[in-house]
C-alpha positions in Angstrom: 10.8 15.4 -25.7 12.5 18.4 -24.0 9.4 20.2 -21.9 6.4 20.0 -20.5 5.2 17.3 -17.6 3.7 13.9 -16.2 0.7 14.0 -13.9 1.0 10.9 -11.2 -2.2 10.4 -9.3 -1.8 8.3 -6.2 -5.1 6.7 -4.3 -4.6 5.9 -1.2 -6.4 4.4 1.7 -8.0 8.0 3.2 -6.4 10.3 0.8 -5.9 11.4 -3.3 -1.7 12.8 -3.8 -1.1 14.2 -6.9 3.1 15.0 -8.0 3.8 16.8 -11.0 7.2 15.7 -12.3 9.0 17.0 -15.4 9.7 15.1 -18.8 13.5 15.5 -17.3 12.5 13.3 -13.7 12.4 16.7 -12.1 9.5 16.5 -9.2 7.5 20.0 -9.8 4.7 20.1 -7.1 2.7 17.6 -4.6 -0.7 18.3 -3.6 -2.8 15.7 -1.5 -6.8 15.5 -1.1 -8.6 13.7 1.4 -12.0 11.4 1.2 -13.8 9.3 3.1 -14.3 5.8 3.6 -17.2 4.0 3.8 -18.3 1.6 6.7 -22.0 0.2 6.2 -21.2 -2.5 8.3 -18.7 -4.5 10.8 -15.6 -5.5 8.9 -16.9 -3.5 5.4 -14.3 -0.8 4.4 -14.4 0.5 1.1 -13.2 4.0 -0.7 -16.6 6.2 -1.9 -15.9 6.3 -5.4 -17.5 9.8 -6.3 -15.8 11.5 -3.0 -12.3 9.8 -4.2 -12.9 11.4 -7.7 -13.9 14.6 -6.2 -10.7 14.8 -4.3 -8.8 14.3 -7.4 -10.4 16.8 -9.6 -9.7 19.5 -6.1 -6.2 18.1 -6.3 -5.6 19.1 -10.3 -6.6 22.1 -9.5 -4.5 23.1 -7.3 -1.7 22.1 -8.9 -2.7 25.1 -11.0 -4.2 27.4 -8.2 -1.0 26.9 -5.9 1.8 25.4 -7.4 1.3 27.6 -10.6 1.5 24.7 -13.0 0.6 25.1 -16.7 -1.7 22.0 -16.8 -1.8 22.2 -20.7 1.6 21.3 -20.5 1.1 17.7 -19.2 1.9 15.1 -21.7 1.1 12.0 -19.9 -0.8 11.0 -16.8 -0.1 8.2 -14.9 -1.9 5.5 -12.2 -0.9 4.5 -8.6 -3.8 2.9 -6.0 -3.8 0.6 -3.0 -4.4 -2.5 -3.6 -6.4 -4.0 -3.5 -10.0 -2.4 -3.8 -12.0 -4.6 -5.9 -14.4 -2.2 -8.1 -17.1 -4.0 -10.3 -18.7 -2.0 -13.0 -21.4 -2.6 -15.5 -20.6 -2.3 -19.2 -20.8 1.5 -19.3 -17.8 1.8 -16.8 -20.6 2.6 -14.1 -19.5 1.8 -10.9 -21.9 -1.4 -9.6 -20.1 -1.9 -6.2 -17.5 0.6 -4.7 -14.1 -0.2 -4.4 -13.6 -2.8 -1.6 -10.6 -2.6 0.2 -8.0 -4.9 1.9 -8.5 -4.4 5.2 -12.2 -5.2 4.3 -13.5 -8.3 6.0 -16.4 -9.4 5.0 -15.7 -12.0 2.4 -14.1 -14.3 5.7 -16.3 -17.2 4.6 -15.7 -16.8 1.2 -11.6 -17.1 1.9 -12.3 -20.4 3.0 -14.5 -21.6 0.5 -11.9 -20.5 -2.4 -9.3 -22.3 -0.2 -11.4 -25.7 -0.2 -12.6 -25.3 -4.1 -8.7 -24.3 -5.2 -6.5 -26.2 -2.3 -4.2 -23.7 -0.8 -1.1 -25.1 -1.8 -2.2 -25.2 -5.2 -3.5 -21.8 -5.0 -0.1 -20.3 -3.7 1.7 -22.7 -6.8 0.0 -20.8 -9.7 -0.6 -16.8 -7.7 2.8 -16.9 -5.4 -0.1 -16.4 -2.2 -2.3 -16.8 0.1 -6.1 -16.2 0.4 -7.2 -13.8 2.6 -10.1 -11.5 3.1 -10.2 -8.3 1.1 -6.3 -8.7 0.8 -6.8 -10.7 -2.4 -9.6 -9.1 -4.4 -10.8 -13.1 -5.8 -12.6 -12.9 -2.0 -14.6 -10.0 -2.8 -15.5 -10.7 -6.2 -17.1 -14.4 -4.5 -18.9 -12.7 -2.6 -20.4 -10.4 -4.5 -21.5 -13.4 -6.7 -22.6 -14.9 -3.7 -24.6 -11.9 -1.4 -25.6 -10.0 -4.8 -26.4 -12.1 -7.5 -27.9 -9.7 -9.5 -25.1 -7.4 -8.8 -22.6 -10.1 -10.3 -25.3 -10.9 -13.4 -24.6 -7.2 -14.3 -20.9 -7.0 -13.8 -19.5 -6.3 -17.2 -15.7 -6.0 -15.5 -14.3 -6.4 -12.3 -11.1 -4.5 -11.6 -9.2 -2.6 -8.6 -8.3 1.3 -8.4 -6.4 1.9 -11.2 -9.2 0.3 -13.0 -11.6 2.5 -11.8 -9.6 5.4 -12.8 -8.6 4.6 -16.3 -12.6 4.1 -16.7 -13.4 7.6 -15.7 -10.6 9.2 -17.3 -10.1 6.6 -20.8 -13.1 4.9 -20.8 -11.4 1.9 -21.5 -10.7 -1.3 -19.2 -7.3 -2.5 -17.7 -5.7 -3.8 -14.8 -1.5 -3.8 -14.3 0.3 -7.2 -13.5 1.6 -5.6 -10.1 -2.6 -5.3 -9.0 -3.6 -8.5 -11.0 -0.8 -9.9 -8.2 -3.3 -9.3 -6.0 -6.6 -11.3 -7.1 -5.9 -15.0 -6.5 -6.8 -15.7 -9.7 -3.4 -14.3 -11.9 -0.5 -16.6 -12.7 1.8 -14.1 -10.6 5.2 -16.2 -11.9 6.0 -16.5 -15.6 2.7 -17.1 -17.0 1.1 -12.9 -17.0 -2.6 -14.4 -17.5 -5.4 -15.0 -15.9 -5.6 -18.4 -14.6 -8.3 -20.9 -16.6 -7.6 -23.3 -13.6 -8.4 -21.1 -11.2 -11.2 -18.9 -12.6 -13.0 -22.2 -13.2 -12.6 -23.6 -9.6 -13.0 -20.7 -7.7 -16.2 -19.8 -10.2 -15.4 -16.1 -11.5 -16.2 -16.2 -15.5 -12.6 -15.3 -16.5 -14.7 -12.8 -19.1 -15.4 -10.3 -16.0 -11.6 -9.7 -15.5 -9.9 -6.8 -17.0 -7.4 -6.7 -20.3 -3.8 -7.1 -18.9 -1.4 -4.8 -19.5 2.0 -4.1 -18.4 2.5 -1.1 -16.0 3.8 1.6 -18.2 1.3 0.6 -21.1 -1.2 3.4 -22.5 -4.8 2.5 -21.3 -5.8 5.0 -23.7 -6.4 8.9 -23.6 -8.3 11.2 -21.6 -11.9 12.2 -22.4 -13.1 13.0 -19.5 -14.6 15.8 -19.2 -14.6 17.2 -16.0 -10.7 16.5 -15.9 -10.6 18.4 -18.9 -12.3 21.5 -17.8 -10.2 21.9 -14.6 -7.1 22.4 -17.2 -5.9 19.2 -18.3 -5.8 19.0 -22.7 -8.0 16.6 -24.3 -6.4 13.5 -25.5 -3.5 13.3 -23.4 -1.7 9.8 -23.0 -2.9 7.8 -19.5 -0.5 5.0 -18.5 -2.3 2.2 -16.2 0.4 2.4 -13.7 0.6 -0.1 -10.9 0.0 -0.8 -6.9 0.8 2.1 -4.7 3.9 0.2 -2.5 5.4 -1.2 -6.3 5.3 2.4 -7.7 6.7 4.1 -4.7 9.3 1.7 -4.8 10.3 2.7 -8.3 10.5 6.1 -7.4 12.8 5.4 -4.7 15.0 3.3 -7.2 14.0 0.0 -5.9 14.9 -1.7 -8.8 17.0 -4.1 -8.8 17.6 -7.0 -7.2 18.2 -6.8 -3.5 17.4 -3.5 -3.4 15.1 -2.7 -0.5 12.8 -0.4 1.3 10.0 0.6 3.8 6.9 2.3 2.9 5.5 3.7 6.2 2.2 5.1 6.3 -1.4 3.6 7.2 0.7 0.3 6.3 3.9 -0.7 7.0 5.4 -2.5 3.6 8.5 -3.9 3.7 9.8 -4.1 0.0 12.5 -6.4 -1.5 13.0 -6.6 -5.3 14.2 -9.5 -6.7 14.7 -11.5 -10.5 15.5 -15.1 -9.6 12.2 -15.2 -7.1 12.2 -18.1 -4.5 8.3 -17.6 -3.1 7.7 -17.7 0.8 4.5 -17.9 2.5 5.1 -15.0 4.9 5.3 -12.5 2.2 3.0 -11.0 -0.3 4.1 -11.6 -3.5 3.8 -9.7 -6.8 4.7 -8.6 -10.3 7.2 -5.5 -9.9 6.0 -2.1 -12.1 9.6 -3.3 -13.2 9.7 -5.9 -16.8 11.3 -9.2 -15.4 11.3 -8.3 -11.9 9.3 -9.1 -8.8 8.8 -7.9 -5.1 8.1 -9.8 -1.9 5.7 -7.0 -0.1 5.8 -7.8 3.9 2.5 -5.6 4.6 1.5 -4.6 8.3 -1.7 -3.7 7.5 -2.4 -1.5 10.6 0.9 0.2 11.8 0.2 4.1 10.8 -3.7 3.4 11.5 -2.8 1.9 15.0 -1.0 5.3 15.6 -3.7 7.1 14.6 -6.3 5.4 16.3 -4.3 5.8 19.7 -4.1 9.7 18.6 -8.0 9.7 18.4 -9.4 7.7 21.4 -6.8 8.5 23.7 -4.6 11.2 22.7 -7.5 13.9 22.2 -5.8 16.7 24.0 -2.6 16.4 22.7 -4.7 16.6 19.0 -6.2 19.6 20.2 -3.2 21.4 21.3 -0.9 20.2 18.1 -3.8 22.0 16.8 -4.3 25.3 18.2 -0.2 25.5 18.0 -0.3 24.4 14.1 1.9 22.0 15.3 1.3 17.8 14.0 -0.2 15.8 16.9 2.4 12.5 15.7 5.2 14.8 16.4 4.1 15.9 19.9 3.1 12.0 21.2 6.1 10.7 19.9 8.6 13.0 21.5 6.2 12.7 25.0 7.0 9.3 24.9 10.7 9.3 24.0 10.8 11.8 27.0 8.6 9.9 29.3 8.7 6.3 28.4 12.1 4.2 27.5 12.8 1.4 25.2 11.2 -1.1 25.9 7.5 0.8 26.8 7.7 -0.2 30.6 7.1 -3.7 29.5 4.6 -3.5 27.1 4.6 -5.2 24.1 1.7 -4.4 21.5 0.7 -6.4 18.2 -0.7 -4.4 15.6 -3.0 -6.5 14.4 -5.8 -4.0 14.2 -8.0 -5.2 11.4 -6.9 -8.7 10.7 -3.1 -8.6 9.6 -1.8 -10.4 6.1 2.3 -10.8 6.7 3.7 -13.0 8.7 0.6 -14.5 9.9 -2.1 -14.0 7.2 -4.8 -14.5 9.5 -8.4 -12.5 9.1 -9.2 -13.3 12.6 -6.0 -11.5 14.5 -6.8 -8.3 16.7 -4.5 -5.6 18.3 -3.0 -6.7 21.7 -1.5 -4.4 24.4 0.1 -7.6 26.5 2.0 -6.3 30.0 -0.2 -3.7 31.2 0.2 -2.7 34.8 -0.8 0.0 37.5 2.7 1.7 36.7 1.2 1.7 32.9 1.2 5.6 31.6 -0.4 6.7 28.5 3.5 7.5 26.6 4.0 3.6 27.2 0.7 2.7 24.8 2.7 5.2 22.5 5.9 3.6 22.7 4.8 0.2 22.2 2.7 1.0 19.2 5.5 2.5 17.6 7.7 -0.5 19.1 5.0 -3.0 18.0 5.7 -1.7 13.9 9.0 -1.9 14.2 9.3 -5.6 15.9 7.0 -6.3 13.3 9.5 -5.2 10.7 12.4 -6.6 12.3 10.7 -10.1 11.8 10.0 -9.7 8.1 13.4 -8.5 7.8 14.7 -11.7 9.4 12.4 -13.2 6.6 13.5 -11.5 3.8 17.0 -12.6 4.8 16.6 -16.1 5.1 14.7 -16.1 1.7 17.2 -13.9 -0.6 20.5 -15.2 1.4 21.0 -11.3 1.2 22.2 -8.9 4.5 20.5 -5.9 4.6 22.7 -3.7 6.2 20.9 -0.2 5.5 17.0 0.3 4.4 15.8 3.3 2.6 12.6 4.4 4.5 9.5 5.9 2.5 6.4 7.5 3.1 4.9 9.7 5.9 6.5 7.7 8.9 9.6 8.2 7.2 9.9 12.0 8.6 9.4 11.0 12.1 12.6 10.9 14.1 11.7 9.0 16.8 10.0 6.1 14.9 12.5 5.9 12.4 15.5 6.1 15.1 13.0 3.1 17.2 13.1 1.0 13.9 17.0 1.1 14.0 17.4 0.1 17.4 15.0 -2.6 17.2 16.1 -3.9 13.4 19.8 -3.4 13.8 19.8 -1.5 10.5 20.7 1.8 9.7 17.7 3.8 8.1 18.1 6.1 5.2 14.8 8.5 5.3 14.4 9.9 2.3 12.9 13.9 2.1 9.8 13.1 -0.2 7.2 11.9 1.8 4.6 10.9 -1.0 6.6 9.0 -3.6 3.9 6.6 -5.3 2.7 9.4 -7.0 6.2 10.2 -8.3 6.8 6.5 -9.3 3.5 6.7 -11.3 4.5 10.0 -13.5 7.9 8.0 -13.8 5.6 5.0 -15.4 3.5 7.6 -17.6 7.2 9.2 -18.8 8.0 5.9 -20.0 4.9 5.0 -21.6 4.8 7.7 -23.8 8.7 7.7 -24.3 10.4 10.6 -22.2 12.5 7.7 -20.7 13.6 4.8 -22.8 13.6 2.5 -19.8 11.9 2.3 -15.9 15.4 2.2 -15.0 16.6 5.4 -16.8 13.0 6.8 -15.1 14.4 6.1 -11.9 17.8 7.6 -12.6 16.6 10.8 -13.2 15.0 11.4 -9.6 17.1 13.1 -7.1 16.3 11.3 -3.7 18.0 13.4 -0.4 18.5 11.3 2.1 16.5 13.4 4.9 18.7 11.6 8.0 20.2 8.3 8.4 19.4 6.9 11.6 22.0 4.6 13.2 20.7 1.4 15.6 21.8 2.4 19.5 23.6 -0.8 20.3 23.0 0.3 23.9 19.1 -1.2 24.2 20.3 -4.6 21.7 19.1 -6.7 24.9 15.8 -5.4 26.3 14.4 -5.0 22.5 15.8 -9.0 22.1 13.7 -9.7 25.3 10.6 -8.1 23.9 11.3 -9.0 20.1 11.3 -13.0 21.9 7.9 -11.9 23.4 6.1 -10.2 20.6 7.1 -13.4 18.1 5.3 -15.8 21.0 2.3 -13.9 21.3 0.6 -14.2 18.4 1.0 -18.4 18.3 -0.2 -18.2 21.6 -3.4 -16.5 20.4 -4.5 -17.4 17.2 -6.7 -19.7 18.1 -8.1 -17.5 21.1 -8.4 -14.9 17.9 -11.1 -17.6 16.2 -13.5 -18.4 19.1 -13.2 -14.4 20.1 -14.8 -13.8 16.9 
């Protein structure tokens, strides 16, 4: 295929991002549209599926109007999505339960029930993952069964957000291996199938789980009239794609054993590609979108969200000033923190566990902490502490990754919206002791989804060929400043000691 475009769509935590990639791998354009999250009760976090779908349609129209993309030349569509986002469908594909996302806390009791029924060690042996409310969608399935029994009975199929997008576009149900890895019901290593044992022990009917596919597989062809009306031809193949960080890793070239990257967005995810996995309980472990490969992922769930929180709650004046000047509020905040605070944040250490945490503590009860407050503490110290807290978490995960793989990582590729923050990237380099190579493309996940579509329809022979076609420029390389090594070593030591001291208090405070 010599001409045409590939459309990648990524459904993130609060926005839909799209990318148009030529069949030669060149990026032609990207647009994004926000949508709202539903928080119907404390601890509940769901995607408004209709608002999300409308955001997707707006993206398509903007690609035509603003980027002047000839949508009639779209040859394939690939899907990327946050993971998990558990959705329940009836037989016709209607949504019965809006996607319950990874930070939802309603199924804490169900997580404990699953552990009792199946055993934590046995679950890890089969799935290579822990059980945690929201973060593994089997807990949300069981919550629906326990609390919405009529909905459970009506449910024809459970799925994740790429299932939802596939159903809306093609009318077909499916899920890929990278998403299935986050269900606690999938044999992540070797089997590539739903576990009869876990389905039976946990009490989820296997017939309600979607068909499994490789990330490059075509799930169906486009039949959605509203997408067709927006300009994409009827019958375009739709590829099931994968989880957002897995897709982003593909676009970033993280496809061979030992490749490593940090995806800095709402969450901060360290990704390490392996072909002979030795799964560690400190990581989330999943199949890669690359056949025969897996990825260790250390997911700090709320690092970017914590910075957004401090912007909205403590830096309202800076946010307003930035908007008036047409500038980025985060840039203004971080620049002030760099000038008015200092390495070590004037003695403040921040635990970024704002709504429970995944790697490496796996605790739904954990919450954020500012440790070391004094009458001398300034707002800029708190902002810097949030930036440093994410970097301490990344250092902890990098040390675990090096121990698990036996490799030393000299440089880490950084992608995502946070990669463009020079202050934050420098702090990460100084705290981890690693060089940080920030790529110049913010949103890699939809690009990865487009590449998967290209492989699925035959534009590229393999995912390796697809990854090599993408031009990746390093926006800036950040080297570690050794002069701050001692102060950061002390603060990192404090960071590591805080959670073990607070673990029992978190539960008693719930």
